[in-house]
C-alpha angles and dihedrals in degrees: 000000000000116000119261143164133222130209120207149160125223140193092026095309097316093115132044114206142187132185132179141186102214100167098120092041093054090042090057090052090048090051096047096046098027090225119190117233100274094047088045092055093046096045090040095053090048093048092048092052090045092053091055093043090049088054088059088064130080139232112331095351115136136187137198125206122201121190111191107168100156093246128131095267089064121198122011108199122185134174126196140164144196092273097066094258115141135170133172151158142196124222096230110030094171106069122128136183136167116268116279125250090279093056091251136118108283098236092155091059092047097047097038129215104240102082142052145276111223129191118193116189122199103202096173094263130114095263127046123231110237125189122181132181133173116258108258102179116007088219087095101217090076090042091057090045089054092046091056095047095045108030101031098027091229117131103230145163117216122193118183129165145170128195116201126203122228088256091058093254120128116262097181140346135176147114149195137226121204119190127189115228119218111281097024110165122250089233091058092046090051093049093050093048090049092051094047089057091054104044123096117242111290092241088060091053090051090047089053088058100256113156121225088261091053090046090058092047089051091052100038103027129262110280095024097086131081112196116217110174147349129210136181119254123204144159102258127170123200096203120122140165088254092056093050088047090060091047092053091048089054089059088070135240095280093055091047090049089055090053092052094047096044104037107009088224143030132236118198127186132200114230093204101054105010093239115152126211123197120209112198123217088257092053092048091050089055092047090049090056091049089051092055 
């Protein structure tokens, strides 16, 4: 089943909700970067949250999420947009620890808890919107929950999860975001809090075969949810040889001349998707002329 996301309202419009199955999207990131399980979980949780946050945007709006927790996996960087396209990478994909005291991947130890989670939104205006909060957990779901409450002033609950197979491939990935609308009743808030304590991890629900719609019904109660829209979600990179050509031209003619004299060619590599592009001596000569 292809990945997709669902948008919904619940409790007569008192709650805005999103849920996504991101298994194939996270699998593609795992294949491209050959992440080990802990890095897969950290990157996959961030990409899953980013896909849902991208779906909150409109038109050509884009956002970038940076997680810099001071842990051994280093920077997690993820881009997403309002079309369900998401891409991302982690600085150190090959980090491994024993399971934590709960028998689960120790994402907190890998991410660290001494840095910040930053969200930069490109809304098509001259200035970007930037929100930043300290990392409070390192498990990431709680960190995104804290981001919404603190930076965007929206009481939210974020659940994100990734299950990894023994061969490092992705077994299941997905998540949900619940957001209270202004004026939400105390009884509704109490019911949601109670249900959240009872449900299994969202990755387990995805593993059992639940659709995003069924995940929201599990979280919010059958009959309480009104589904509004679905949209496909995928790992999509915007890199191209043309884009890298422009980047090389921006270095200037002298820098390009050095490339030609020292290496006779140039090889560039996209951090987000791992794609490599080779520029021959002839291509670099042409770019050098363009740079003059």
